[in-house]
Structures are given as C-alpha cells and as structure tokens.
N, C-alpha and C positions, 0 to 999 in steps of 0.2 A: 438620790445617790445610794447605792446599795452598801452593805457593810464591807464588801471586798473592793470598793472603789470602782466597779463597773456598773454601768447602767444598761438596761436592754429594752427595747420596744420591738414588738413583733405583731403582725396582723395576718389573718387568713385571707387569701383571695388577692384582689387587685391592689395595686399601689395606693389607690385612693383610700382604701381602708386603713393603710398605715399612716397616711397623711392625717386622717382623722385622729388617730391615736396619738400622734405628734402634736397635733393641735391642741388636744386636751391635756396632754402630759409631755411638754417639751423636754428635750435633753439639754444639759448644760455643759457638755464637754466640747472639747477642741478637736478631738480625733474620734474617728468612728469606722466601722465596718458594716457593710450591709449586703443582701443577696436578694436577687429578685426571682429565682427560680425554686422550684419545689425539690425536694430530696429524692433521690432514687428510691429509697427505702421508706415506707410509712406512707401513711394518707396525708394529704394536703391540709394539715391543721395547724393551729398555732404551737401546739407542743413541738411539732416536727420542724418548724420554721426556723430559719437562721435569723440572727446568730445564736450559736449555743454557747452558754456562759457557764464556767466552773468557778471554783473558789479562787483561780489564778488567772483566768484569761477568757477572752471572747474569740470564737473562731467561725469563720464562713468557709465554704469548701464547694467546689464544683468538681464533678467526676464522681469516681466510685472507689471505695477501699473495700476490696474484695474479701478480705479476712476480718471484717469488722465483727462477726459473730464469735470468733475465736478471741479476739481481743476483749470483747464485751464479757466474756465468761471469766477471764482472769481479773478484770476490773471488779466485776461483781464479787469475786473471791475476796478481794481487798476491801470491799465495802463501799466502793464508789457508788452514788446514788444515780443510776441511769433512768431517765425519765422519758425518752422518746424512742422511736424505732429507727433511728437514723445512724448511718456510719458516721456522719458529721459530728454528732454528740460524742460517739466513741473516739473519734480523733482527738477531740477537745481534752477528754478524760485521760487518755494515754500520755499526751503531753503534760497535763497537770500532774500525773503519778510520777513522772521523771522529776519535775520540780518539787514535788512532795519528798522525793528521795534525796534531795539536795543539789540538784543540778541547776544551773543558770538557765533562763528561758532559752537562750541560743543553743545550749548544750542539750537541753530537753528536747527541743525541736529536732535537732540532728539525730539524737537517740530514736525518737518517735518515727522519723522518716524511715529509719532502718527497719521498723515493724511493719509499716504499711505496705500492702500489696495492692496494686491496681494502678489506674490512671487518674490523676487528680491534680488540682491546684488549691492551695490554702492561703489564707490570709489570717494572721493572729494577732491580736493586741493583748497586752499584758497588764495587769492591776500594778498600780504604784509605779508604772514606767511609761509615762507620757510620751517619751521619745523613741519608743521601740515598736515597730510593727515588722513582723517577719512574714515574708511570702516564700512559697515554696512549690514546685510542680515536679510532676513525674508523668510524661506521656500526654500532658494536656497543656493548653496555653496558659501562659501568665505574662501579661504586658505590665511593664512599670513606667509610669509617667512621672514627671516633676516639673514643677513650675516655680514661681517666686513665692516661697513659704509654703508650698503644698506638695504633697506626694500622693500617688494614686497606684493601686494595683487593680488589674482587671483581668478577668479569665475569659472574656469574650469581647475582643476589641471592637466588634461591629454591632453588638446588641446591647451589652449592659456591663456595669462594673461588678467584680466579684462580690 
C-alpha cells in the first residue's frame, strides 16, 4: 500500500507482462481501474502506461486532451511533479490541483472538465474514498455497467474496459 492509499501496478507491452507483475506483487484492494492501450503521447513504456497516480487519485483515459501542454506548463509552475509524456498524467494532476485547492473530488472533476479540450473518456478513483469512481466523457464513448455488487466503466464496449 502506498502512503496515499493507492496502489499501482503497470507493465510495458502485452497483458501477460502485467499478469507476471501481479503474480509477483498482487494487489489487495476491492476496487481498481486499468487500461490496455498505449497513450497517444509518448513512447509505449512503463512510465507512460496507465493508470497515472497522484497524491489524490488514480486515472485512466482514452482519447486525447489537446491542450495538455498548456495545462502541463501551469502545473509545472505550481510545482507538480510531471513524470511522463502523456496527456493522461496531466489530466490526473489538473484534477488533483483542484482538490489541493479545497474542492471535493466531484467538484474538482467538474472544474477540470471545463479546462480540458479534446475528445476523451476518463475513469478516476480517489484515495480514502472506496465508494467513489467518477467517469466522464466528451466526444468519446463511455459505457456504464452494473451487476450484483459490481460496477464497470468501459471506453470501448467491443474491445476492452477503460
């Protein structure tokens, strides 16, 4: 368990690589998010792989946030530690910055969505809030599914979960 209550496992390449990571270092949580496609920006390596985790949340994303470089510049000015080349990590830090400014996760997500330009779908889980997952979309698919004691978000209903 990380100090902020979020655990992350990532692997480069095929899902079998992630399976090996999880076999050697399993997760202990009841909720999670994952992504099986590579980012639009940056090379396909572990640093750029989803989920992206900040001090407040974990996020996966499908699509493109076109103004991510402008947003990244503002985050860097505030001292946020950007590690990857992805618009996904920038989305995570933008939402985190609003939480750091005192907004609730729900209000931070709403404020961040007003800043993002492009077509995308997002799934976000928050530290210390086991019962909250927020999904959002703009111009991209986002399917919601639920069952007996389980909920799902997917950005591609025919190929994979978000």
